C-alpha positions as CSV (number, residue, x, y, z in Angstrom):
1,M,1.9,-52.5,12.1
2,S,2.7,-53.5,8.6
3,S,6.3,-54.5,7.6
4,R,5.7,-54.4,3.8
5,E,7.7,-52.1,1.6
6,I,5.4,-49.6,-0.1
7,H,6.5,-46.8,-2.4
8,V,4.4,-43.6,-2.7
9,V,5.5,-40.8,-5.1
10,V,4.0,-37.3,-4.7
11,V,4.5,-35.0,-7.6
12,G,4.2,-31.3,-6.8
13,G,5.5,-29.5,-3.7
14,S,2.9,-26.8,-3.0
15,W,0.0,-26.9,-0.5
16,A,-1.5,-30.2,-1.6
17,G,1.8,-32.0,-2.2
18,V,3.5,-31.0,1.0
19,T,0.4,-31.8,3.0
20,A,0.3,-35.3,1.5
21,V,3.9,-35.8,2.4
22,H,3.3,-34.6,5.9
23,D,0.4,-37.0,6.4
24,L,2.3,-39.9,4.8
25,M,5.1,-39.2,7.2
26,Q,2.7,-39.7,10.0
27,L,1.7,-43.1,8.6
28,S,5.3,-44.0,8.1
29,H,6.2,-43.1,11.7
30,L,3.1,-44.7,13.4
31,T,2.0,-47.6,11.2
32,Y,4.1,-48.4,8.1
33,P,7.9,-48.3,8.9
34,R,8.8,-49.5,5.4
35,L,6.7,-46.8,3.7
36,H,9.0,-45.0,1.2
37,I,8.0,-41.5,0.2
38,T,9.4,-39.5,-2.7
39,L,8.5,-35.9,-3.3
40,V,9.2,-34.7,-6.9
41,E,9.2,-31.0,-7.5
42,Q,10.8,-28.9,-10.3
43,R,11.6,-26.0,-8.0
44,T,14.5,-26.0,-5.7
45,H,12.4,-24.3,-3.0
46,Y,8.7,-24.1,-2.0
47,F,7.3,-20.9,-3.6
48,H,4.4,-19.4,-1.6
49,K,2.0,-18.7,-4.4
50,T,-0.7,-17.7,-1.9
51,G,1.3,-14.6,-1.1
52,I,2.3,-13.7,-4.6
53,I,0.4,-10.3,-4.5
54,R,2.0,-9.3,-1.1
55,G,5.4,-10.4,-2.4
56,L,5.2,-8.0,-5.3
57,A,4.4,-5.1,-3.0
58,D,6.5,-6.0,0.0
59,R,10.2,-6.7,-0.4
60,K,10.7,-8.1,3.1
61,Y,7.7,-10.5,2.6
62,A,9.1,-11.6,-0.7
63,E,12.4,-12.7,0.9
64,Q,10.5,-15.2,3.1
65,M,8.4,-16.8,0.2
66,F,11.1,-19.2,-0.9
67,I,11.4,-22.1,1.6
68,P,13.9,-24.9,1.1
69,Y,12.6,-28.5,1.1
70,N,15.5,-29.8,3.1
71,R,13.4,-30.2,6.3
72,V,10.2,-31.5,4.6
73,F,11.0,-35.1,5.7
74,S,12.2,-34.2,9.2
75,H,10.2,-35.8,12.1
76,S,11.1,-34.4,15.5
77,G,14.3,-33.1,14.0
78,M,15.3,-36.5,12.6
79,S,15.5,-37.4,8.9
80,N,14.4,-40.8,7.5
81,P,16.5,-42.5,4.8
82,N,13.4,-44.1,3.3
83,H,12.2,-40.6,2.2
84,R,13.7,-38.2,-0.4
85,F,13.2,-35.1,-2.3
86,V,13.9,-35.2,-6.1
87,C,14.4,-31.8,-7.8
88,A,13.3,-32.5,-11.3
89,R,10.5,-31.8,-13.8
90,L,8.0,-34.6,-14.4
91,K,8.0,-35.7,-18.0
92,H,5.8,-38.8,-18.3
93,I,3.5,-40.9,-16.2
94,Y,3.1,-44.7,-16.7
95,E,1.1,-47.2,-14.8
96,H,3.8,-48.1,-12.3
97,F,6.5,-45.5,-12.7
98,I,7.1,-41.9,-13.6
99,E,9.8,-40.5,-15.8
100,V,11.5,-37.2,-15.1
101,E,13.4,-35.0,-17.6
102,G,16.7,-36.6,-18.4
103,G,15.3,-40.1,-18.4
104,G,15.3,-41.0,-14.7
105,R,12.5,-43.3,-13.5
106,L,10.8,-43.6,-10.2
107,F,8.6,-46.7,-9.5
108,Y,5.6,-46.4,-7.3
109,D,2.8,-48.4,-5.7
110,Y,0.7,-45.3,-5.2
111,L,1.0,-41.9,-7.0
112,I,-0.4,-38.5,-5.9
113,I,-0.5,-35.9,-8.6
114,A,-0.4,-32.4,-7.1
115,T,1.2,-30.3,-9.9
116,G,-1.3,-27.4,-9.7
117,T,-1.7,-24.9,-12.5
118,E,0.6,-22.9,-14.8
119,Y,0.2,-19.1,-14.7
120,K,2.2,-18.1,-17.8
121,S,1.2,-14.5,-17.8
122,L,3.3,-13.8,-14.7
123,P,6.8,-15.2,-15.2
124,V,7.5,-15.1,-11.5
125,T,5.3,-18.2,-11.1
126,S,7.3,-20.3,-13.6
127,S,10.8,-19.7,-12.2
128,T,12.5,-22.8,-10.8
129,T,15.1,-21.3,-8.4
130,A,14.7,-18.8,-5.5
131,E,17.2,-16.4,-7.1
132,E,15.4,-16.5,-10.5
133,C,12.0,-15.9,-8.8
134,Y,13.3,-13.1,-6.7
135,G,14.8,-11.5,-9.8
136,Q,11.4,-11.6,-11.5
137,Y,9.9,-9.9,-8.5
138,Q,12.6,-7.2,-8.6
139,A,12.0,-6.6,-12.2
140,M,8.2,-6.4,-12.0
141,R,8.4,-4.2,-9.0
142,A,10.8,-1.8,-10.7
143,A,8.5,-1.6,-13.8
144,I,5.5,-0.8,-11.6
145,E,7.4,1.9,-9.9
146,A,8.5,3.4,-13.2
147,A,5.1,3.4,-14.8
148,D,2.5,6.2,-14.2
149,R,-0.4,4.5,-16.0
150,I,-0.9,0.8,-15.5
151,V,-3.5,-1.5,-17.1
152,F,-4.2,-4.9,-15.5
153,V,-5.9,-7.4,-17.9
154,G,-7.8,-10.1,-15.9
155,G,-10.0,-9.5,-12.9
156,G,-9.6,-12.7,-11.1
157,A,-8.2,-12.9,-7.6
158,V,-4.6,-12.0,-8.7
159,G,-5.7,-9.1,-10.9
160,V,-8.0,-7.7,-8.2
161,G,-5.4,-8.1,-5.4
162,L,-2.6,-6.5,-7.5
163,C,-4.8,-3.5,-8.3
164,G,-5.6,-3.1,-4.6
165,E,-1.9,-3.3,-3.5
166,I,-0.7,-0.9,-6.2
167,A,-3.5,1.6,-5.7
168,E,-2.7,1.7,-2.0
169,M,1.0,2.0,-2.4
170,Y,0.9,4.5,-5.3
171,P,-2.3,6.5,-5.0
172,S,-1.2,9.0,-7.7
173,K,-0.9,6.3,-10.4
174,T,-3.7,5.8,-12.9
175,I,-4.8,2.2,-12.7
176,T,-7.3,0.4,-14.9
177,L,-8.6,-3.2,-14.5
178,V,-10.1,-4.8,-17.6
179,H,-12.1,-8.0,-17.2
180,A,-13.8,-10.2,-19.8
181,R,-16.8,-11.2,-17.7
182,N,-19.5,-8.9,-16.4
183,K,-18.4,-9.3,-12.8
184,L,-15.1,-9.6,-11.0
185,L,-13.5,-12.7,-9.6
186,N,-14.4,-16.3,-10.2
187,Q,-17.7,-17.8,-11.3
188,D,-18.5,-19.2,-7.9
189,I,-18.4,-15.8,-6.2
190,S,-21.8,-14.2,-5.6
191,D,-22.9,-11.1,-7.5
192,A,-23.1,-9.1,-4.3
193,F,-19.5,-10.0,-3.3
194,A,-18.2,-9.2,-6.8
195,S,-20.1,-5.9,-6.8
196,T,-18.7,-4.9,-3.3
197,T,-15.2,-5.7,-4.5
198,E,-15.7,-3.5,-7.6
199,Q,-17.0,-0.6,-5.5
200,R,-14.0,-0.8,-3.1
201,L,-11.6,-0.7,-6.0
202,Q,-13.3,2.3,-7.5
203,K,-13.1,4.1,-4.1
204,M,-9.4,3.4,-4.2
205,G,-9.2,5.2,-7.6
206,V,-9.1,2.1,-9.8
207,R,-11.1,2.3,-13.1
208,V,-12.9,-1.0,-13.6
209,V,-13.9,-2.0,-17.2
210,L,-16.1,-5.1,-17.3
211,G,-17.3,-7.3,-20.2
212,E,-14.4,-6.3,-22.4
213,V,-11.8,-8.6,-24.0
214,V,-8.5,-7.1,-24.8
215,A,-7.3,-7.6,-28.4
216,P,-3.4,-7.4,-28.3
217,P,-2.2,-5.3,-31.3
218,D,0.2,-6.8,-33.8
219,F,3.6,-5.1,-33.6
220,G,5.1,-7.2,-36.5
221,A,7.7,-9.9,-36.7
222,D,10.6,-7.7,-35.6
223,A,9.2,-7.0,-32.2
224,I,11.1,-8.6,-29.3
225,Y,8.6,-9.8,-26.7
226,S,9.0,-9.7,-23.0
227,T,8.6,-13.0,-21.1
228,G,6.4,-11.1,-18.8
229,A,3.8,-10.0,-21.3
230,P,1.8,-11.4,-24.2
231,P,1.9,-10.2,-27.8
232,G,1.3,-6.5,-27.7
233,A,3.9,-5.7,-25.0
234,Y,7.1,-5.6,-27.0
235,M,10.6,-4.4,-26.0
236,S,11.4,-0.9,-27.2
237,E,14.0,1.7,-26.4
238,R,13.2,1.6,-22.7
239,R,13.5,-1.7,-20.9
240,V,13.1,-2.5,-17.2
241,M,15.0,-5.6,-16.2
242,A,16.8,-7.4,-13.4
243,P,20.3,-8.9,-13.8
244,D,21.3,-12.5,-13.9
245,A,20.1,-14.7,-11.0
246,A,23.7,-15.4,-10.1
247,S,24.4,-11.6,-9.7
248,I,21.4,-10.7,-7.6
249,A,22.9,-11.5,-4.2
250,P,25.6,-14.1,-4.0
251,S,25.6,-13.7,-0.2
252,M,22.1,-15.0,0.0
253,A,22.9,-18.4,-1.5
254,P,23.8,-21.2,0.8
255,S,25.5,-24.2,-0.7
256,M,23.6,-26.9,-2.7
257,A,23.8,-29.2,0.2
258,Q,21.5,-27.1,2.3
259,S,18.4,-27.7,0.2
260,S,18.9,-31.4,-0.6
261,V,17.2,-33.9,1.7
262,N,20.1,-35.7,3.2
263,G,22.8,-33.1,2.6
264,G,23.6,-34.3,-0.9
265,S,22.7,-33.4,-4.5
266,P,19.1,-33.2,-5.5
267,S,20.0,-35.9,-8.1
268,V,19.3,-39.2,-6.5
269,A,20.8,-42.6,-7.3
270,N,19.1,-45.3,-5.2
271,G,19.5,-48.9,-6.2
272,S,18.2,-49.2,-9.8
273,I,16.5,-45.8,-9.8
274,A,18.7,-43.1,-11.3
275,V,17.3,-39.6,-11.2
276,P,19.4,-37.0,-13.1
277,Q,18.6,-33.3,-13.3
278,E,21.3,-32.0,-11.0
279,R,21.3,-28.2,-10.8
280,S,24.4,-26.1,-10.4
281,E,22.7,-22.8,-9.4
282,P,23.0,-21.4,-5.9
283,R,20.2,-22.9,-3.9
284,G,18.2,-20.2,-2.1
285,M,17.8,-17.3,0.2
286,Y,15.6,-18.4,3.1
287,H,16.6,-16.7,6.3
288,H,19.1,-14.6,4.4
289,H,18.8,-10.9,3.7
290,A,18.3,-9.6,0.2
291,P,20.5,-6.7,-1.1
292,S,19.4,-3.3,0.3
293,T,19.2,-1.8,-3.1
294,A,17.1,-3.0,-6.0
295,P,18.8,-4.2,-9.3
296,S,19.6,-1.4,-11.6
297,I,17.2,-0.4,-14.4
298,T,18.7,-0.5,-17.8
299,S,17.1,1.8,-20.4
300,S,19.8,2.1,-23.1
301,L,19.2,-1.2,-24.9
302,S,17.8,-1.0,-28.4
303,S,14.9,-3.1,-29.7
304,S,17.4,-4.8,-32.1
305,D,19.2,-6.5,-29.3
306,P,18.5,-10.3,-29.2
307,L,16.4,-11.5,-26.3
308,S,19.0,-13.7,-24.4
309,H,18.9,-15.8,-21.3
310,K,20.5,-12.9,-19.4
311,Y,17.5,-10.6,-20.0
312,R,14.7,-13.0,-19.1
313,Y,13.4,-10.7,-16.4
314,Q,12.0,-7.9,-18.7
315,W,9.0,-5.7,-18.6
316,N,8.0,-3.2,-21.2
317,V,7.5,0.4,-19.9
318,Q,6.5,2.8,-22.6
319,S,3.5,4.8,-23.7
320,H,1.1,2.6,-25.7
321,E,-2.6,1.7,-26.1
322,V,-4.5,-1.3,-24.9
323,V,-7.4,-1.9,-27.3
324,T,-10.5,-4.0,-26.4
325,K,-12.4,-6.0,-29.1
326,S,-15.2,-3.5,-28.9
327,G,-12.8,-0.7,-29.7
328,I,-12.2,0.9,-26.3
329,K,-8.7,2.4,-26.2
330,I,-6.8,2.8,-22.9
331,E,-3.6,4.8,-22.8
332,C,-1.0,3.3,-20.4
333,D,2.8,2.9,-19.8
334,L,2.6,-0.7,-18.6
335,T,0.3,-3.7,-19.3
336,V,0.2,-6.5,-16.7
337,W,-1.6,-9.6,-17.8
338,T,-3.2,-11.6,-14.9
339,T,-5.1,-14.2,-17.0
340,G,-4.7,-17.7,-18.3
341,S,-4.0,-20.3,-15.6
342,R,-4.2,-23.9,-16.7
343,P,-3.6,-27.3,-15.0
344,Q,-0.2,-28.8,-15.6
345,T,-1.1,-32.2,-17.2
346,R,1.0,-32.6,-20.3
347,F,2.7,-35.6,-18.7
348,M,-0.6,-37.5,-18.8
349,K,-0.2,-38.2,-22.5
350,T,1.7,-41.4,-21.9
351,L,-0.9,-42.9,-19.6
352,S,-3.4,-44.9,-21.7
353,P,-7.1,-44.8,-20.9
354,S,-9.0,-48.1,-20.6
355,S,-11.4,-46.8,-23.2
356,D,-11.4,-44.1,-25.8
357,K,-14.7,-43.0,-24.4
358,R,-13.2,-42.4,-21.0
359,P,-10.5,-39.8,-21.3
360,L,-8.1,-39.2,-18.4
361,V,-7.9,-35.4,-19.0
362,D,-10.8,-33.1,-19.7
363,S,-10.2,-31.6,-23.2
364,A,-11.8,-28.2,-22.3
365,S,-10.3,-27.4,-19.0
366,G,-7.1,-29.6,-19.2
367,S,-7.8,-31.0,-15.7
368,I,-7.4,-34.6,-14.6
369,I,-10.8,-36.3,-14.3
370,V,-11.3,-37.8,-10.8
371,R,-13.9,-39.7,-8.8
372,P,-15.3,-38.3,-5.6
373,T,-12.5,-40.4,-3.8
374,L,-9.9,-38.3,-5.8
375,Q,-8.7,-41.4,-7.7
376,L,-8.5,-41.1,-11.4
377,A,-12.0,-41.7,-12.8
378,D,-10.6,-44.5,-15.1
379,P,-11.0,-47.8,-13.1
380,R,-7.7,-48.9,-14.6
381,Y,-5.8,-46.7,-12.2
382,P,-7.2,-47.0,-8.7
383,H,-3.7,-46.4,-7.3
384,I,-3.3,-42.9,-8.8
385,F,-4.8,-39.8,-7.2
386,A,-5.0,-36.2,-8.3
387,V,-5.5,-33.4,-5.8
388,G,-5.6,-29.6,-5.8
389,D,-5.9,-27.3,-8.8
390,V,-4.9,-30.1,-11.2
391,N,-8.1,-32.1,-10.8
392,S,-11.6,-31.8,-12.3
393,L,-13.4,-30.7,-9.1
394,S,-15.4,-27.5,-9.4
395,I,-13.8,-24.0,-9.3
396,A,-15.2,-23.6,-5.8
397,E,-12.6,-26.2,-4.7
398,K,-9.6,-24.3,-6.1
399,Y,-8.4,-22.7,-2.9
400,A,-5.5,-23.5,-0.6
401,T,-7.7,-24.9,2.2
402,S,-9.4,-27.2,-0.3
403,A,-6.1,-28.5,-1.7
404,V,-5.0,-29.3,1.9
405,N,-8.2,-31.2,2.7
406,Q,-8.1,-33.1,-0.6
407,A,-4.5,-34.2,0.1
408,K,-5.5,-35.4,3.5
409,K,-8.4,-37.4,2.0
410,A,-6.2,-38.9,-0.6
411,V,-3.7,-40.2,2.0
412,E,-6.6,-41.5,4.1
413,N,-7.8,-43.5,1.1
414,I,-4.3,-44.7,0.2
415,R,-4.1,-46.1,3.8
416,T,-7.3,-48.0,3.2
417,L,-6.0,-49.4,-0.1
418,I,-2.8,-50.5,1.5
419,D,-4.7,-52.4,4.2
420,D,-7.2,-53.9,1.8
421,C,-5.3,-54.4,-1.5
422,Y,-1.8,-55.3,-0.3
423,D,0.4,-54.2,-3.2
424,F,-0.6,-53.1,-6.7
425,R,2.8,-53.4,-8.3
426,I,4.3,-56.7,-7.4
427,K,2.3,-58.9,-4.9
428,M,-1.1,-58.9,-6.8
429,S,-2.1,-59.3,-10.4
430,T,-3.4,-56.1,-12.0
431,A,-6.8,-57.6,-12.5
432,M,-7.0,-58.7,-8.8
433,A,-5.8,-55.4,-7.6
434,R,-8.4,-53.5,-9.5
435,E,-11.2,-55.8,-8.3
436,T,-10.1,-55.5,-4.7
437,A,-9.8,-51.7,-5.0
438,S,-13.3,-51.5,-6.3
439,K,-14.6,-53.2,-3.2
440,A,-12.5,-51.1,-0.8
441,M,-14.5,-48.8,1.5
442,L,-13.0,-45.5,0.4
443,V,-14.3,-42.2,1.7
444,P,-15.3,-39.5,-0.9
445,Y,-14.1,-36.0,-0.6
446,S,-17.1,-33.9,0.5
447,G,-15.9,-30.4,-0.2
448,T,-14.5,-27.7,2.0
449,K,-16.6,-25.1,3.8
450,K,-14.8,-21.9,3.6
451,G,-15.1,-18.1,3.7
452,V,-13.6,-16.0,0.9
453,V,-11.3,-13.0,1.7
454,V,-10.1,-10.7,-1.0
455,A,-7.3,-8.4,0.2
456,L,-7.1,-4.9,-1.3
457,G,-3.8,-3.8,0.0
458,K,-2.8,-3.9,3.7
459,S,-5.7,-1.8,4.9
460,Q,-8.7,-3.1,3.1
461,E,-10.4,-6.5,2.4
462,V,-13.7,-7.9,1.3
463,S,-15.1,-11.0,3.1
464,N,-18.2,-13.0,2.4
465,T,-18.8,-14.4,5.9
466,W,-18.1,-13.3,9.5
467,F,-16.1,-16.5,9.9
468,A,-13.8,-15.4,7.1
469,K,-13.4,-12.0,8.6
470,I,-12.5,-13.4,12.0
471,N,-10.2,-16.0,10.6
472,S,-8.4,-13.4,8.5
473,W,-7.9,-11.2,11.5
474,A,-6.6,-14.1,13.6
475,R,-4.0,-14.8,10.9
476,G,-2.6,-11.3,10.7
477,G,-5.7,-9.2,10.0
478,K,-5.4,-6.2,7.8
479,R,-2.1,-4.4,8.7
480,G,0.7,-6.9,8.2
481,R,-1.4,-9.7,6.7
482,K,0.6,-13.0,6.3
483,Y,-1.4,-14.8,3.6
484,L,-0.9,-18.1,5.3
485,L,2.9,-17.8,5.1
486,D,3.2,-18.8,8.8
487,K,1.3,-22.0,8.1
488,A,3.5,-22.8,5.1
489,Q,6.6,-22.3,7.2
490,K,5.2,-24.7,9.8
491,M,4.3,-27.2,7.1
492,L,7.9,-27.3,5.9
493,N,9.3,-27.5,9.4
494,Y,10.7,-23.9,9.4
């Protein structure tokens, strides 16, 4: 059992990040009592992205999607003072420390980057508090209820799933799905699976338009754009919005102390490390009830009103045309864009590559280039790992189960490095640490065997293997599907 003090920082609190923390906790408890773990996450709560589609359709499900991080470091009900949660946005990465917004620094011996992807077309995914995110849900749900004709742009998993949910809930609505490629879903999906999905949607009454790129029309410089839509969906005489986060449901918000690690502020001051970014918003709604009525819909605001912070939950509902580049015109009342996810890697700019010919980030995809061992490909950084959607593994590995398995493999390799390389930051020279790490017997990540299930509402789904069908049924099946929410709750000790 090692008695050395080792600092591991995990950035990102979704599937990969929380799994890494969980496995590191096991190491801390069993083998390395002086292992210090820090989880850095910009959100106050874990947001269950895997269930984003169900949350937009099901109010009760949405209430459970925001889980506080206050139990993430609990082991058998006991907290460990060596571990902490820091609620802050990552700003820069350096060789031996990270910097968060506000200037706070966190030093590390090992770093796991699990920041995932940004999905800017749906504002609900970029909110940082539970109240804000729930407000986004309320606003989008109200807009969908108000619109008779809806166009979804982007036929990936989110676009397909939303079409299925809305078509099942509102069979009288006219729904169109426009996708740029000639088949639905991701590139790794077989033609037969994509074709079956398309046929199922069509049977549900969804019009599917493939091989068409939407060209957003130009509404001029005076248009006020919704945060939930790209250029082309501008604010007019009719607005659908939710109120301020603070006014959604004050009764749902426990005190700040409930979602900090040790009952204190998410801002941490520990020795020489000062991490600012204290938040004053109410902290969450987990295990609390949302208001029984939805936020009011305001339709009297004119387009000349400035877009203020108060109206950040806005969706445009009015008759307009969606025009594709080939000239196809589709009449609708609401356009929902479900395109454009990209890895969150802006913070990598401060990390210098060992050679100009060996970039750290792929310029085309924006993903962090990794070795099979999930370390950065650059030999200068054997102590930095990137797991989940943020790394350069193939699109076939961009699933929750893959992220979990990658995190486990990264922690396994960190354990090997701890045993073989002692300490990268203080107790070895940089050159010696790199040489030793290059000789360490690390295990490559070999991929995740998985079945794919695409849910089309509560009552239908498309699966590519019998294993996937059985597994989906075991986890909640068709009626009342959980979308792995129960697993996320267990992972966060709820």
